[in-house]
C-alpha positions in Angstrom: -93.3 -8.7 -215.3 -93.8 -6.3 -212.5 -93.0 -7.1 -208.9 -95.3 -4.6 -207.2 -95.8 -5.9 -203.7 -94.5 -9.4 -203.2 -95.8 -9.5 -199.6 -99.4 -9.1 -200.9 -101.2 -12.5 -200.7 -104.5 -13.8 -201.9 -107.0 -14.0 -199.1 -109.8 -16.0 -200.6 -110.6 -18.8 -202.9 -108.3 -21.6 -204.1 -105.3 -19.2 -204.1 -105.5 -18.4 -200.4 -102.1 -17.5 -199.0 -100.4 -17.6 -202.3 -98.3 -14.4 -203.1 -99.8 -12.1 -205.6 -96.8 -12.3 -207.9 -97.0 -16.1 -208.0 -100.8 -15.9 -208.7 -100.2 -13.5 -211.6 -97.5 -15.7 -213.1 -99.8 -18.7 -212.9 -102.6 -16.8 -214.7 -100.1 -15.7 -217.3 -99.1 -19.4 -217.7 -102.7 -20.4 -218.1 -103.1 -17.8 -220.8 -100.0 -18.9 -222.6 -101.2 -22.6 -222.5 -104.5 -21.5 -223.9 -102.7 -19.7 -226.7 -100.3 -22.6 -227.4 -97.3 -20.3 -226.8 -94.6 -22.8 -225.9 -91.8 -20.2 -225.7 -93.8 -18.0 -223.3 -94.8 -21.0 -221.2 -91.1 -22.0 -220.8 -90.1 -18.4 -219.8 -93.0 -18.1 -217.3 -92.1 -21.4 -215.7 -88.6 -20.2 -215.1 -90.0 -17.1 -213.4 -92.5 -19.2 -211.4 -89.7 -21.6 -210.3 -88.1 -18.6 -208.4 -91.1 -18.2 -206.1 -93.0 -21.4 -206.3 -93.7 -23.8 -203.3 -95.9 -26.8 -203.2 -99.1 -24.6 -202.8 -98.3 -22.6 -205.8 -97.7 -25.7 -207.9 -100.9 -27.2 -206.8 -102.7 -23.9 -207.7 -101.1 -24.0 -211.1 -102.4 -27.6 -211.6 -105.8 -26.6 -210.5 -106.0 -23.6 -212.8 -104.7 -25.6 -215.8 -107.3 -28.4 -215.1 -110.0 -25.8 -214.8 -109.2 -24.6 -218.3 -109.3 -28.1 -219.9 -112.3 -28.7 -222.2 -114.6 -31.3 -220.8 
């Protein structure tokens, strides 16, 4: 995982104010969940825990719910 510019933040949409690194990790988690890759999910959650705050966790929840079949 690359840490290009941790100070860069999302400026629009549901992820407003969330660091780019955290958003990228969330998207990788969503992909791993979609693929059913439990090992990768665990690894990515460890990475996310290093930078996550309540806003990031709520964003993860929103993204995972958006991917659920209806």
